[in-house]
Structure formats: C-alpha cells, structure tokens
C-alpha positions in Angstrom: 13.2 -67.9 20.5 12.2 -69.4 17.2 12.6 -67.9 13.8 9.4 -67.1 12.0 8.7 -69.0 8.9 6.7 -67.8 5.9 3.9 -70.3 6.6 3.6 -69.1 10.2 3.7 -65.4 9.1 0.9 -66.2 6.7 -1.2 -68.0 9.3 -0.6 -65.1 11.7 -1.7 -62.6 9.1 -4.8 -64.6 8.3 -5.7 -64.9 12.0 -5.3 -61.2 12.4 -7.4 -60.5 9.3 -10.1 -62.8 10.5 -10.2 -61.1 13.9 -10.3 -57.7 12.3 -13.2 -58.7 9.9 -15.3 -60.2 12.7 -14.6 -63.8 11.5 -15.4 -63.1 7.8 -12.8 -64.1 5.2 -12.6 -63.5 1.5 -13.4 -60.5 -0.6 -15.6 -57.7 0.7 -19.2 -58.1 -0.6 -20.3 -55.3 -3.0 -23.2 -54.4 -0.8 -20.8 -53.5 2.1 -18.7 -51.2 -0.1 -19.8 -47.6 -0.1 -18.6 -45.0 -2.5 -17.4 -41.8 -0.8 -19.7 -38.9 -1.3 -18.0 -35.9 -3.0 -17.7 -32.7 -0.9 -20.1 -30.2 -2.3 -20.3 -26.7 -1.0 -23.5 -25.3 -2.5 -25.2 -22.5 -0.6 -28.4 -20.8 -1.6 -27.7 -17.6 0.5 -26.4 -14.9 -1.9 -24.5 -13.0 0.8 -22.6 -16.0 2.2 -18.9 -15.3 2.1 -19.4 -11.5 2.0 -16.7 -9.2 3.4 -19.3 -6.5 4.4 -18.6 -4.7 7.6 -21.9 -5.5 9.3 -23.9 -8.7 9.1 -25.5 -8.7 5.7 -28.4 -10.9 6.9 -29.7 -12.4 10.2 -28.1 -15.6 11.4 -24.7 -14.9 9.7 -21.4 -15.9 11.5 -18.3 -13.7 11.1 -15.2 -15.8 10.6 -11.8 -14.2 11.0 -8.4 -15.7 12.0 -5.7 -13.4 13.3 -2.7 -13.5 11.0 -4.6 -15.1 8.1 -4.2 -13.8 4.5 -7.9 -14.3 4.1 -10.0 -11.3 5.1 -12.8 -11.8 7.7 -16.0 -13.0 6.0 -19.7 -13.5 6.9 -21.0 -17.1 6.4 -24.3 -18.7 7.1 -24.2 -20.9 10.2 -23.3 -24.5 9.8 -21.2 -26.1 7.0 -20.4 -22.8 5.3 -19.0 -21.3 8.6 -16.9 -24.4 9.1 -15.6 -24.2 5.6 -14.7 -20.6 6.1 -13.0 -21.3 9.4 -10.9 -24.1 7.8 -10.0 -21.9 4.8 -8.9 -19.0 7.0 -6.9 -21.4 9.2 -5.1 -22.8 6.1 -4.4 -19.2 4.9 -2.8 -18.4 8.2 0.0 -21.0 7.7 3.3 -19.9 6.4 3.6 -19.7 2.6 6.0 -22.7 2.5 7.1 -25.3 4.9 10.6 -23.9 4.8 9.6 -20.4 5.9 8.6 -17.2 4.1 9.1 -17.0 0.4 12.2 -15.2 -0.8 11.7 -12.2 -3.0 11.9 -13.0 -6.6 14.9 -11.8 -8.5 14.3 -9.5 -11.5 16.2 -10.2 -14.7 18.6 -7.6 -15.9 16.4 -6.9 -18.9 13.3 -6.2 -16.8 15.2 -3.7 -14.5 15.9 -1.2 -17.3 
C-alpha cells in the first residue's frame, strides 16, 4: 500500500472533476448557469384556501391532515393543493424537535 501524496490527490481530484463534467475543465460558462426561479404562490381564485364547510367552487380540493394544527381548507387543484398539503403536513409535526413545549411560567407580579 502506498501513501497518497498531495500531487496524486490533486490529479485524482482533477480526473474525477473531468469525468463529472463530461471532459470539460475550467470555470462554468455563464450561459450554462441558470438562476433559480423564486417560488411564487399567486392564485387568481378568491376562495382558494377557504375553510368553508362545502366546496366553495367547482374543481376545489379539500386538504386536511389528521393531527395537524392547520384546519382543513379548500384549494384549487394543482400547485395550490400541493402547497396546502405540505403546509398541513408541516403543521402536524411536533412543536419542537425535543417534544411538546413546556407551559410558560408566569412571573410573580403577573399572578396577582
């Protein structure tokens, strides 16, 4: 077994980088860089996210997660319903990673 030297580590890294980049080396050309698009949740349906008991409009999807602190809501089908499902899922997680929050203590002055 031979000990790795800094020059062999560098050449190994360059070989791996070249393989990963499909044979290209050097900085990434600007035309290959894409800026991430910001997440926009814009909906034109006025009743999207409504907590009404019955479907407020046709084509609406009811999203409810058992145990969630988020009430069941009506969303339009597609991205809004996906957003609502994710939001309800997150709201069903415990309040902290260490378990439920402890009740806050009241100060002696506020208990009078």
